[in-house]
C-alpha positions in Angstrom: 13.6 -0.1 -24.5 16.2 -0.1 -21.8 18.5 -3.0 -23.1 20.1 -3.3 -19.7 16.8 -3.9 -17.9 15.8 -6.2 -20.8 19.1 -8.1 -20.6 18.7 -8.4 -16.7 15.2 -9.5 -17.0 13.4 -9.8 -13.6 10.4 -11.8 -13.2 8.5 -8.9 -11.2 8.9 -6.5 -14.0 6.0 -8.4 -15.8 4.2 -9.3 -12.8 0.9 -8.3 -11.0 0.6 -8.4 -7.2 -2.5 -9.0 -5.2 -2.6 -7.6 -1.8 -4.5 -9.4 1.1 -5.5 -7.9 4.4 -5.9 -11.4 6.2 -8.1 -10.3 8.8 -10.8 -9.3 6.3 -10.2 -11.6 3.5 -12.1 -14.8 4.4 -12.9 -16.5 7.6 -12.6 -20.3 7.4 -13.2 -21.4 11.0 -16.3 -19.0 11.7 -14.9 -16.8 14.5 -15.6 -13.5 12.8 -11.9 -12.8 11.6 -10.1 -13.7 8.4 -7.4 -16.3 8.7 -4.8 -18.2 6.7 -7.0 -21.2 6.0 -9.3 -18.6 4.5 -6.7 -17.4 2.1 -6.1 -21.0 1.0 -9.7 -21.6 0.3 -9.7 -18.6 -2.1 -6.4 -19.4 -3.9 -8.3 -20.5 -7.1 -10.1 -17.1 -7.1 -6.9 -15.2 -6.8 -5.3 -17.4 -9.5 -8.2 -16.7 -11.8 -7.3 -13.1 -11.7 -4.3 -13.7 -13.6 -2.0 -12.3 -10.8 1.6 -13.6 -10.4 2.3 -12.6 -6.7 0.3 -12.9 -3.5 1.2 -10.3 -0.6 -0.3 -10.7 2.6 -0.3 -8.1 5.4 1.2 -9.4 8.7 -0.2 -12.5 10.6 2.6 -12.9 13.1 2.0 -13.0 16.9 0.8 -9.5 17.8 -1.5 -7.8 20.4 -2.9 -6.0 17.3 -2.5 -2.3 18.7 -1.9 -1.4 15.0 -3.6 -4.6 13.2 -0.7 -6.7 13.3 2.0 -4.1 12.5 3.1 -4.5 15.9 4.8 -8.0 16.1 5.4 -9.8 19.3 7.0 -12.9 17.7 8.6 -12.9 14.3 9.0 -16.7 13.9 5.3 -17.7 14.7 1.8 -17.2 13.5 -0.7 -15.5 15.6 -3.4 -18.1 16.7 -6.2 -15.7 15.4 -4.9 -16.4 11.9 -4.1 -20.1 12.2 -0.9 -22.3 12.8 2.4 -22.8 11.2 1.1 -25.9 9.4 -1.7 -23.8 7.8 0.8 -21.2 6.7 2.8 -23.9 5.0 -0.4 -25.2 3.3 -1.1 -21.6 2.1 2.3 -21.0 0.7 2.4 -24.4 -0.9 -1.0 -23.7 -2.5 0.3 -20.4 -3.8 3.3 -22.2 -5.4 1.3 -25.1 -6.8 -0.8 -22.7 -8.8 2.3 -21.1 -10.3 2.3 -18.0 -8.1 4.8 -16.5 -5.7 4.4 -15.3 -2.0 5.6 -12.1 -0.5 5.7 -11.6 3.2 5.0 -8.3 4.8 8.1 -7.6 7.0 7.9 -5.1 9.8 11.3 -4.1 10.6 11.4 -0.4 11.9 9.8 -1.4 15.1 8.3 -4.3 17.2 5.5 -4.6 19.6 6.1 -3.6 23.2 5.1 -7.1 24.1 7.9 -8.6 22.3 10.4 -10.4 24.6 13.2 -8.2 23.4 11.4 -5.0 24.4 10.1 -6.6 27.8 13.7 -7.4 28.8 15.0 -4.1 27.4 12.7 -2.2 29.7 13.9 -3.9 33.0 17.3 -2.5 33.2 19.7 -0.4 31.4 22.1 -3.4 31.8 19.8 -5.7 30.0 21.5 -7.2 26.8 18.5 -6.1 24.9 18.3 -2.5 26.2 20.4 -1.3 23.2 18.0 -3.2 20.8 15.9 -0.1 21.2 16.2 3.7 21.4 16.2 5.0 24.9 17.1 8.4 26.1 16.9 10.3 29.3 14.4 13.1 29.7 15.2 16.9 29.9 16.2 18.4 33.2 12.5 19.1 34.0 11.6 15.5 33.3 9.7 16.0 29.9 10.5 14.1 26.8 13.9 14.2 25.2 12.5 16.4 22.2 9.3 17.5 20.7 9.0 14.9 17.9 5.4 13.8 17.1 4.6 10.4 16.3 2.8 9.4 13.1 -0.4 8.8 15.2 -0.3 12.0 17.0 1.1 12.9 20.4 4.9 12.6 21.4 7.2 10.2 19.8 8.5 9.5 23.2 7.2 7.3 26.0 8.3 7.2 29.5 9.8 4.0 30.9 9.6 4.2 34.7 11.9 1.2 35.3 14.9 3.0 33.8 13.9 6.4 34.2 14.2 6.9 30.3 12.0 7.5 27.5 11.7 5.1 24.4 11.1 6.3 20.8 8.2 5.1 18.9 7.7 6.6 15.3 4.1 5.0 15.4 1.9 4.0 18.2 3.1 3.9 21.9 3.0 0.1 21.7 5.4 0.1 18.7 8.9 0.9 20.1 11.4 1.5 17.2 14.3 -0.8 16.8 17.9 0.5 17.1 19.5 -0.3 13.7 22.9 1.2 14.8 23.2 -2.1 17.1 24.7 -4.6 14.8 23.0 -7.4 16.9 19.6 -6.0 15.7 20.7 -6.3 12.1 22.0 -9.8 12.7 18.5 -10.7 14.3 16.7 -9.2 11.2 19.0 -11.2 8.7 18.3 -14.3 10.7 14.5 -13.9 10.8 14.5 -13.2 7.0 16.6 -16.3 6.1 14.3 -18.2 8.4 11.1 -17.4 6.3 12.9 -17.7 2.9 13.8 -21.2 3.7 10.3 -22.0 4.7 9.1 -20.7 1.1 8.8 -16.9 1.1 9.7 -15.5 -2.4 10.1 -11.8 -1.3 9.4 -9.2 1.2 7.3 -6.0 1.2 9.2 -4.0 3.8 7.2 -1.7 6.1 8.2 1.9 6.9 11.7 0.8 6.2 13.2 4.2 5.2 13.0 5.4 8.9 15.8 3.0 10.0 18.1 5.9 11.1 17.4 8.7 13.5 19.8 11.5 13.7 21.6 11.6 17.2 20.7 14.5 19.3 17.0 14.4 18.4 16.7 18.3 18.0 13.4 20.0 18.6 11.5 20.9 15.5 8.8 23.5 14.8 5.5 22.4 16.5 2.3 22.1 14.7 -0.2 24.9 15.3 -2.0 24.2 18.7 0.5 21.6 19.6 3.7 21.3 21.4 5.0 18.5 19.0 6.0 18.8 15.3 6.9 16.3 12.8 10.5 15.6 12.5 10.9 13.6 9.3 13.8 15.6 8.3 15.8 14.2 11.2 14.6 10.4 10.6 13.3 9.9 7.1 15.7 8.7 4.1 19.0 9.3 6.0 22.1 8.5 4.1 22.7 5.5 6.6 19.7 3.8 5.2 21.3 3.0 2.1 24.0 1.2 4.0 21.4 -0.8 5.8 19.6 -1.8 2.5 23.0 -2.8 1.0 23.8 -5.1 4.1 20.3 -6.8 3.8 20.7 -7.2 0.0 24.2 -8.7 0.4 23.3 -11.0 3.4 19.8 -12.0 2.3 18.1 -10.7 -0.9 20.7 -11.3 -3.5 21.7 -14.6 -2.0 18.2 -16.0 -2.3 16.8 -14.0 -5.3 14.1 -12.7 -2.9 12.0 -9.7 -4.5 11.8 -6.6 -2.5 9.4 -3.7 -2.5 10.0 -0.9 0.1 7.3 1.3 1.4 8.8 4.7 1.5 7.7 8.3 2.1 9.2 11.9 2.0 11.8 10.5 -0.6 13.3 12.7 -3.2 14.0 11.2 -6.7 17.8 10.9 -6.4 17.3 9.2 -3.1 14.7 6.9 -4.8 17.1 6.1 -7.6 19.7 5.0 -4.9 17.3 2.8 -3.3 16.2 0.9 -6.4 18.6 1.7 -9.2 19.7 -1.4 -11.2 23.3 -1.0 -10.1 22.8 -0.1 -6.6 22.4 -3.5 -5.1 19.7 -2.3 -2.5 16.1 -3.0 -3.4 14.1 -4.0 -6.5 11.2 -1.5 -6.3 9.6 1.4 -4.2 6.1 1.8 -3.1 6.0 5.6 -2.5 3.5 5.7 0.3 2.8 9.4 -0.2 2.2 9.4 -3.9 -1.6 9.8 -3.5 -1.6 12.7 -1.0 -2.8 15.2 -3.6 -6.1 15.5 -2.1 -5.1 16.3 1.4 -3.1 18.6 3.4 0.3 16.9 3.6 0.0 13.7 5.5 -3.1 14.6 7.3 -5.7 12.4 5.8 -8.3 14.1 7.8 -7.7 17.5 6.2 -9.0 16.5 2.7 -9.0 18.9 -0.4 -10.8 18.5 -3.6 -8.9 16.3 -6.2 -6.3 18.4 -7.9 -6.0 16.4 -11.1 -3.2 18.3 -12.5 -1.2 17.9 -9.5 -2.0 14.0 -9.3 -0.9 13.9 -13.0 2.3 15.9 -12.2 3.2 13.7 -9.3 2.6 10.4 -11.2 4.5 11.6 -14.3 7.4 12.7 -11.9 7.8 9.1 -10.7 7.3 7.6 -14.2 9.9 9.8 -15.8 12.2 9.9 -12.7 12.5 6.1 -12.5 12.3 5.3 -16.2 15.6 3.3 -16.8 16.7 4.2 -13.2 14.7 2.1 -11.0 11.2 0.4 -10.6 7.9 1.5 -9.2 5.0 0.0 -7.5 1.6 1.0 -8.9 -1.1 1.3 -6.7 -4.2 3.3 -6.0 -5.4 1.8 -2.5 -4.2 -0.4 0.1 -4.9 -1.2 3.9 -3.9 2.2 4.9 -6.1 4.1 2.4 -9.8 4.8 1.9 -11.2 2.9 -1.1 -10.0 4.3 -4.5 -13.4 4.4 -6.2 -14.9 6.6 -3.4 -11.7 8.7 -3.4 -11.0 9.3 -7.0 -14.0 8.2 -8.8 -17.7 8.2 -8.4 -19.1 5.4 -6.1 -22.8 6.4 -7.1 -24.1 6.7 -10.4 -20.9 6.0 -12.3 -19.6 3.5 -9.9 -18.7 0.7 -12.5 -17.4 3.2 -15.2 -15.0 5.1 -12.7 -13.7 1.8 -11.1 -12.7 0.5 -14.6 -11.3 4.0 -15.6 -9.1 4.3 -12.4 -7.6 0.7 -13.1 -7.0 1.6 -16.7 -5.3 5.0 -15.7 -3.0 3.8 -13.0 -2.1 0.2 -14.3 -1.2 1.0 -17.9 2.0 2.8 -16.5 5.3 1.5 -16.1 5.8 -0.6 -12.9 4.3 -3.4 -11.1 0.6 -3.1 -10.3 -0.3 -3.8 -6.7 -4.2 -4.7 -6.5 -5.7 -4.3 -3.2 -8.4 -7.0 -2.3 -11.9 -5.6 -3.2 -10.7 -3.0 -5.7 -11.1 -5.6 -8.3 -14.7 -5.6 -7.7 -15.2 -1.9 -6.8 -15.6 -2.0 -3.1 -16.6 1.5 -1.6 -16.0 3.4 1.6 -18.1 2.5 4.7 -21.4 4.2 5.6 -21.2 3.9 9.4 -23.5 5.8 11.7 -21.3 5.5 14.7 -17.6 6.1 15.6 -17.8 2.9 17.7 -18.0 0.9 14.5 -14.5 1.7 13.5 -11.6 -0.2 14.8 -8.5 1.8 13.9 -6.2 3.1 16.8 -5.8 6.2 14.5 -9.5 6.9 14.5 -9.9 6.6 18.3 -6.8 8.8 18.9 -8.0 11.5 16.5 -11.5 11.4 17.9 -10.3 11.7 21.4 -8.0 14.7 20.6 -10.7 16.5 18.5 -13.9 15.7 20.0 -13.6 14.5 23.6 -10.9 16.8 24.5 -11.1 19.4 21.7 -15.0 19.8 21.9 -15.2 19.7 17.9 -18.4 18.4 16.2 -18.7 14.7 16.4 -20.7 14.5 13.2 -18.1 16.3 11.2 -15.5 13.8 12.5 -17.8 10.8 11.9 -18.1 11.8 8.2 -14.5 12.5 7.9 -13.8 8.9 9.2 -16.2 7.5 6.6 -14.4 9.4 3.9 -10.9 9.0 4.9 -10.2 6.4 7.6 -7.9 3.4 7.1 -10.9 1.1 8.0 -12.4 1.8 4.7 -9.9 -0.3 3.2 -10.1 -2.9 6.0 -13.9 -3.9 5.8 -14.6 -7.7 5.0 -14.2 -8.8 1.3 -17.6 -9.0 -0.3 -17.9 -12.5 -1.6 -21.5 -12.8 -2.2 -25.0 -11.4 -1.0 -25.5 -13.6 1.9 -25.2 -12.6 5.4 -22.0 -10.6 6.1 -21.3 -10.8 2.4 -20.2 -14.4 2.7 -17.1 -13.4 4.6 -17.8 -15.4 7.7 -20.6 -17.7 9.2 -20.3 -15.9 12.6 -23.1 -13.7 13.8 -20.9 -10.7 13.5 -17.5 -10.1 11.8 -14.8 -8.3 13.6 -15.6 -5.1 11.7 -18.9 -4.3 10.0 -19.5 -5.2 6.4 -20.1 -2.2 3.9 -23.9 -2.1 3.5 -23.7 -2.3 -0.3 -22.6 -5.9 -0.4 -25.8 -7.2 -1.8 -25.1 -5.3 -5.1 -21.3 -5.3 -5.0 -19.8 -8.7 -4.5 -17.7 -11.4 -6.3 -20.6 -13.8 -7.0 -22.7 -11.3 -9.0 -19.6 -10.0 -11.0 -18.5 -13.5 -12.0 -21.6 -13.9 -13.9 -21.4 -10.4 -15.6 -19.0 -10.2 -18.7 -19.0 -6.5 -18.3 -18.2 -6.4 -14.5 -15.3 -4.4 -12.9 -13.9 -7.8 -12.1 -13.8 -9.2 -15.6 -12.1 -5.8 -16.7 -9.4 -6.4 -14.1 -8.9 -9.8 -15.6 -8.7 -8.5 -19.0 -6.3 -5.7 -18.0 -3.9 -8.2 -16.1 -3.9 -10.4 -18.9 -3.2 -7.8 -21.6 -0.4 -6.2 -19.7 1.8 -9.3 -20.3 1.3 -9.2 -23.9 3.0 -5.8 -24.8 6.7 -4.8 -24.2 5.5 -1.2 -24.3 3.6 -1.6 -21.0 6.7 -2.9 -19.1 9.4 -1.0 -20.7 7.9 2.0 -22.6 8.7 5.6 -21.8 6.0 7.9 -20.7 4.8 11.3 -21.9 1.9 13.3 -20.3 -0.6 14.9 -22.5 -2.6 18.1 -21.6 -1.0 18.3 -18.2 -3.1 21.3 -17.2 -6.5 19.7 -17.9 -8.7 19.4 -14.8 -10.8 16.8 -16.5 -8.6 14.4 -18.6 -5.6 12.2 -17.7 -4.0 11.1 -20.9 -0.6 9.9 -21.6 1.4 8.1 -24.3 4.2 5.4 -24.1 6.5 4.4 -26.7 8.9 1.2 -27.0 10.7 -0.3 -30.0 8.0 0.4 -32.6 5.0 0.1 -30.1 3.0 3.1 -29.1 0.4 3.2 -26.4 -2.1 5.8 -25.7 -4.1 5.7 -22.3 -7.1 8.3 -22.1 -9.1 8.7 -19.0 -12.0 11.0 -18.2 -12.2 12.0 -14.4 -15.4 13.7 -14.7 -19.2 13.0 -14.8 -19.7 14.9 -18.0 -18.6 14.5 -21.6 -15.0 16.0 -22.5 -13.6 16.2 -26.1 -10.0 14.8 -26.7 -8.0 15.0 -29.9 -6.3 11.9 -30.7 -2.4 12.2 -31.4 -2.0 11.5 -35.1 -0.1 8.1 -34.5 -3.5 6.8 -33.2 -5.7 7.8 -36.2 -4.5 5.2 -38.7 -5.5 1.6 -39.4 -3.0 -0.2 -37.4 -4.5 0.7 -34.1 -5.8 -2.0 -31.6 -8.2 -1.2 -28.8 -6.5 -2.8 -25.8 -9.1 -1.8 -23.1 -12.4 0.1 -22.9 -15.1 0.8 -20.5 -17.9 1.6 -22.9 -19.0 -0.8 -25.4 -19.2 1.4 -28.5 -15.8 3.3 -28.7 -15.9 5.5 -31.9 -12.2 6.6 -33.0 -11.9 9.6 -35.0 -9.9 12.6 -34.9 -11.7 14.0 -32.0 -13.1 11.6 -29.5 -15.8 12.5 -26.9 -15.3 10.8 -23.9 -18.4 10.0 -21.8 -18.5 10.3 -18.0 -15.8 8.5 -16.5 -14.8 6.9 -19.9 -11.4 5.4 -20.5 -9.7 3.5 -23.2 -6.2 2.4 -24.1 -5.0 2.1 -27.7 -1.9 0.3 -29.2 -0.4 0.9 -32.5 2.7 -1.1 -34.0 3.8 -4.7 -33.9 
């Protein structure tokens, strides 16, 4: 065990986080959209999972060009979600149940409807003009550079009033803040303090490693068939970002004891250790957004590849060993920006229950803090929409326009890709029971259509079933708190080249753990390590009822188990 980490115990090292996408969690007022009162109404359910932290995606005032990640007012609640009084009631309810509340903070950019940006666009002399990144175009009037936004197209948009372009890493309606302006940093510090003093216990920091852009904005190699190219080498994880993190830690995080988890991408291990190392005074843990990109071409979710299990194991093992004793990792297999894990990495058909449990066992027995996305605890699946019109994501619309409307490609091909990979797969309404609209809303129609399998996959039916995915999650969460080896043990990958099994061991102060997972729909043999063939072995978790331990174990389709030996 890392004695330094143990000495400087942080509550979040033994915690489990439950992530809520509020628009799709529970609709308390019957308007078809989830709201803060809906979260409050379900706090007893959340507490029953055994989790320690509630993290909610944004609910600030927003035009929702990117589902709330385009903030128009950082100090007020969007009326679609409720009121400040309802927010306080929700957070008080979280605290009364012995849990903590983490806010999703969007600091890289605002909405183009934020008052700062509206004033910034009016004149170069506006005091808010330097809150954002404006640049003149080239001599021919075109964009300052050929940088491509995350959502496609140019990262630059023309502002006619000043005859300049503004930079937006994401959507056109999400202009990037200029963190090289000290006034912007002061504003962010004040906003964070405002919410902490109202009861927030920590922050999930969205796209926070993009805070510094290299001056000059040099052109990059364009993507095939496009005049634009990804320029992450010029704006992701630049050294100045460390200085910004240190400033936020000194002025906010450390003063209030706020937990911080940063969504990051394109980060190498040395930089990662710099962000969250115990002695760095920057952040508490990292959420490496690109850790799951092993089944697609780079960051293009709509260019899927068959799961390369050895590559997935290698990537997860790299983070497990790279941050052991040197930082802290968020463990996750899905979120509001991903398709559903059981559809992506498991089998959402015949072996739905077994594979959903196996994935939880595989991902959440590693070292780090588990982040469980709403619905994963009941094995919610991808959508089966029959029309692109049923999707709501700006990324889907932009991609469909580019490839089908303008590019003439097969619409059915792209509909299937969206059903398999689009972000809306993780944003469909929570399936509470088998009543109309899965018990999510009393409205005739929810804001986005419920997945059609809700009569079979829902909370109410799994509450009654001791062998349900839901109750497996409860057991897993409870047992994580009982063994030091889970929080502090090292990590050793077994059979790294196997295309069928994901198995690893962990060790800490006389405790040994073995986690075995079959990622296939057929039987696979596995030789138990000698340490786990003796009498002092405890079965911590299993997803089949009759696990037979011997020298060689035959794992059935999507079978998993975790063993512990020692005190």
